[in-house]
N, C-alpha and C positions, 0 to 999 in steps of 0.2 A: 504493500499499499504506499502511495507516493508520501501521504501527510505523517506517516508513521514515524520518521526520523524527527520532525519537527515537535510533535505531541511528545515523544518519548525523551527528547531533549529537554523540553520545559519541566517534565515530571523529574526528570533527574536533578534540575536545578531546585525544584521544591523539595526533594528528598534532602538537599544538602542544607536547606535553612535550618533546621534544628541545631547543625553542627555549627553553623555561622552564629548563629544566636546565644549558642551555648558558650563560646568562647568568651562572652562577657558575663557568664552566669556561673555560680558554683555547681559543679556536677551534682552535687548532693540534692540540688533543687529538682532535678530529673529522676523521678523514683515511681516505680510500679505501684508502691504503696499508696500514692497519691490517689490513685484511680479508684472509683466505685461508682455504682448506678446512680445516676443523678437525674435522668429524665427520659421521656419518651415522647416521639413526634410520629406525626403522619404527613406525608407529603404527596401530593399529586402532580404528576408530570407529563410531558410531551417529549417523546424521543423521536429523532429523524435518523433512523439506520441506513446503511449503505446498502443493503441487499433485500430489506423486507420494507413494507410500507411504514409511514408515519403512525405512531401508535402511543396510546396513553400508557403510562406506567403508574404503579402504586409502590409506595415506599414506605417502610417503617424503620425509623431512626431511632438509635439509641444513643444517649450521651453519657460517657464513662468518667466526664470531668477531665482535669489537666494533669498530663504526665508532668509538666514543668510550666515554668513561667510563659503563659500565653499559648500553649501548645495543648491542643485537645484531641482526644480520641473518639470517634464516632463510628460504631458499626451500623450498618444499615442492611435490611433485608428488603429486594426490590422483585418486581415481578412485571413482565410484559408479555403480550402475545400479539403476532401479527403475520400477514401473508406475504409470501415472497413476492417480489416484484416480478411483471411479467417478463422481462428480459432475463431475469436469472432463471426462471423456470424454463424458458426456452433455451437457455445454454445447456441447462442439465439434459433437456431432451436430445439436444443434439449430441452430446457426449454419450448418451445411452445408445443413440442410434448408431453412432460410429463403433462402439464396443459390440454391438450386434453384427455389423457389417465385417468388422475384424474377425469375428467368431465364424461367421458364415457368408462368406465372400460371394457377391451377387444378389444378396437379399436387399431389399427396398423397404426397410421398416419405417413404420410411422408411430412415434411414441407422444402419447398425450398424457401428461401427468395431472391435468386439472389444476385445482387449486392446492397449493402446499403452504403450510404454516410452521411458524418457528415460535415456540414459547420459551421463555428464559426466567429461571429463578436464580437471583444473583444475591451473593452473600459478599459484602463489601467492608473493608476496614479503612477508614479515611483518617488522615493526621491533618490537622487544621491550625494554622496561626490565626489566633483571634486578636482584633483591635477594637477597643471601644472608643467611637467617635464622640460619644455623648452618653449620658445615662441612659437614653432611649434608643440607641443605635450601636449595633456590632457588625463588623465586617470581617469576614474570614477568607482565607486563602488556603488551599491544601491539595493534596493529592492522596492516591489510595490504591489499593490491590484489591482484586475482587475473583471470585470462583464463580464461573457460570455454568449452571446445570440446564443444558439446552436440549429441547425435545421437538423433534420434526413430526409432522403428521400430514395426512391426506388419504383421501380414499384409494386413490391409485397405488400409494406406495405401501399400504398398511402391510406389516409383516413381511417385508422386502428388505434386501440389503440396502436399498436408497434410504429407507426409514432408518436403518442402522447408521449409515453414514451421517444422516443430520443428527441423529442423537449424541450428545458428546457432553463431556465436561472439560472446560477449558478456562485458562487464567486472563486476566484483563487488567488493565492499569487505567487510571483517570487522573485529570486535573480537573479542578473546579474553584469558583469563587461564588461567594454568597453574601447575603445581609440578612440580619435579625433584628426586627423590630419588637421593642418591649412593650408588649401590650398591658400586662400587669406583672408584679412580682413572680407569678408563677407560669405565666404565659409569654411565648415569643412567636411572632409571624414570621416565617422565613422564605427566602427566595434563593434559588442557585442557578447557575450556569454550569454545565459539566460537559466534559468530553471524555468519551470512554474508548478503549482501543482493544480489540482482541486479535486473534492472529488473523482471521478472514473477515472480520466485521468491525465497523467503527459506527459511533453515533454522537452527535451533540444532544444535550437534553435539558430542558427548562424544567425546574420544580418549583412549586409553592406548596406551603403548609403551615402547620403549627406544632410547636414543642411545649410539653407541660414539664416543668422543672420540680423535681422533689425538694430542691435546695432553692430558697428564694434568691433573687438577685441581691448582691451586696453581702451575703454571708460568705465565710471562708471557703475557698474553692481550690486552693492549691497555686492561685497565680502569683 
């Protein structure tokens, strides 16, 4: 994918942010003992994948607090489902027809796969640097790693090797930026722009939602 080097370079830079920031901090400030379950949020999004149609996403977000000064860990469970784009289905049909011709020279096969779908259950761990622009506003910038449990489906490929090819578990990386508006001591309204990269799929995504915090804003949080 042509955009992978740019995105991966950005993510590598983000991954180095904790090191750069830590140079001015005592290493003792970064400790997993600072982490605890602090809140949960629900976000709805729209993803624009490269191989399937634009699709809504649903995202359950957890707040584990701050590993060190300003550096938050936020796992997320996400799900989306979408139909393959016509050109990708046509490409797969052509490849199958070529396989048949290779196996049976002289054959003139016509493969019609119909509608193919991909669903994706995503487990993500994000690291985010958080800045408080004001008592009512937070801005965060981060990157993360994800595991994608992808399932292919379609009437024409059910119980075939094609379905097996579309079923996979693969890894991804992301870069993201977001804002959180403090609606109350317990609630924040959130918005994010994200970009996810897998081995053969990529997609920008927009998310909006709300987070409920078990620890009210202003209480000690490890920052």
